[in-house]
N, C-alpha and C positions, 0 to 999 in steps of 0.2 A: 375756753373751758366753760363747762356747764356744771352747775351744782343744783341738786335738789336737796334742800335743807329742811329737815323735819325736827320739830321740837318733840322730845320724847321723855317719858318717865323711866324708860329702860330700853336698852338695845344691846344685842350681842351678835357676834359673827362667828361662824365655825366653818372649818374645812374638814370634810369627812365627819368623824365623830369627835374632833378636837376643837374646843372653844379657843379662839385666838384673840378675842377682844370683847370687852363688855363695859358698858357704862350704866350708871343709874340715870338720874335726870341730866338733860343736856341736849346736845344736837347730834343727830345722825345725818351725815353728809355723804350723799352719793355724788361721786366726782367723775366726770367724763372729760377726756382730753381730745381736742380738735386737731386735725392734721396741720393746721396753720398756727397753733398756739405757740407761745413763747413764755419765757420766765416772767415777763411783765404781766401776762394774763394771770398767772398764779399769784403774784403779788397783789394785784387789784382784787382778785377774788377772796383772798385771805382777809384783806382789810374789810371788805363788804360783809363777809360771814361773821367775823369777830365783832363788828360794829352793829349787827342786826339787833334792833331793839324789839325783841319778840318775847321777852320775859316780863311777867307782870310785876307792877309795883304794889304798894299797900292798898291802892284803890281799885285793883283789878284791871288796870290799863297796861297794855304792852308798851313799856317805856324803858326797859333795861336790857342791856346786852348780856350775853352769857356770863354768869358769875363764875369765878375761879373755883368755887366749890362743886361745880358741875363738870361734866366730861364731854368730849367730842369723839365720836367714832366716825372715821373716814373710810369709805368703801369705794374702790374703783368700779366704774360702771360705764363701759363703752357704749352700751345700748342707749344712753341718753342722746346719742347722735343718730338714732334710728330714723330713717326717712321713708315715708310711705307714698311718695309721689307716683310711683309706677304700679301701685296696686296694694296688696295686703301683706306681702312679705317684706319686712323692713330691710333696707339697705343700710349698711354701716360704713359706706365709703368715705364719709366725712370724718370719721374717728381716726385718731392718730394710729400709726403702726405701733405694734407692741413695744419696741425699743424706745421710741419717743414718748409714748404714753407712760411707760414705767418711769422714765427719767423725770418727766414733769409731775407725775403723781408723787414721787419721792421728794422732789423739790418743794411741792405744796406742803407736804408733811413737815419738812424742815422749817418752813416759814411759820406754820401754825405753832410748832413746838417752841420757836423763838418768841412768839408774841403771846401765847396763851399759857398761863401758869397752872391751869387745871389738868385733869387727866386726859391724855390723848391716846386713843387706841386706833388700830387700823385693821383693815381686811388684808387679804393676800392677793396682790396684783396677779391677774391672769388665772386665778384658780376658781374652781366651782365652789361657791360659798353659799351658806344658808344664813339668812338674816332673820332675826327675831326682834321685833320692835313693838313697843306700845306707844302710840302717838299721844301727845299731850295737847289737848285743845279740840280738834287737831289744828296744828299750825304747820303749813308746808309752804316754803318759799322757793321759787325757781330763779336762779341767777345765771346769766350768760355773759361772759366777758366780751363777746362780740356784739351784744345788744345792751348797751349800758343806759338806755333811755328809761328804763322802768325801775 
């Protein structure tokens, strides 16, 4: 699984003209599922995201994990597995098929909901979505369950 985690002051997601999720300060998480991912990848990724110390303390240092007063907005995004090895048109053949992707995306959401007591919102898997976000910092962190060395 791959996640692009952005610290935001506001983020919202809509499908068509309908708003389906919105947070004020917190994390916007774009989540991609690899064709070889398993539930253990989701568990590892949730632990990493909820433990990220990217929120500032009283001295302006990033030393706190997301507070429960903030929110998390999770949006599925298979394009995180875009591959440009053969030119300029991305290939997404490493991304999970829709059934597997949706299952692991929903499992990820269950795990976040179990561990995080703040507001949790989500996009609509497989739908064309519009995301509106205001970055805070900006702070953006890339996490990949298949590359745990960074």
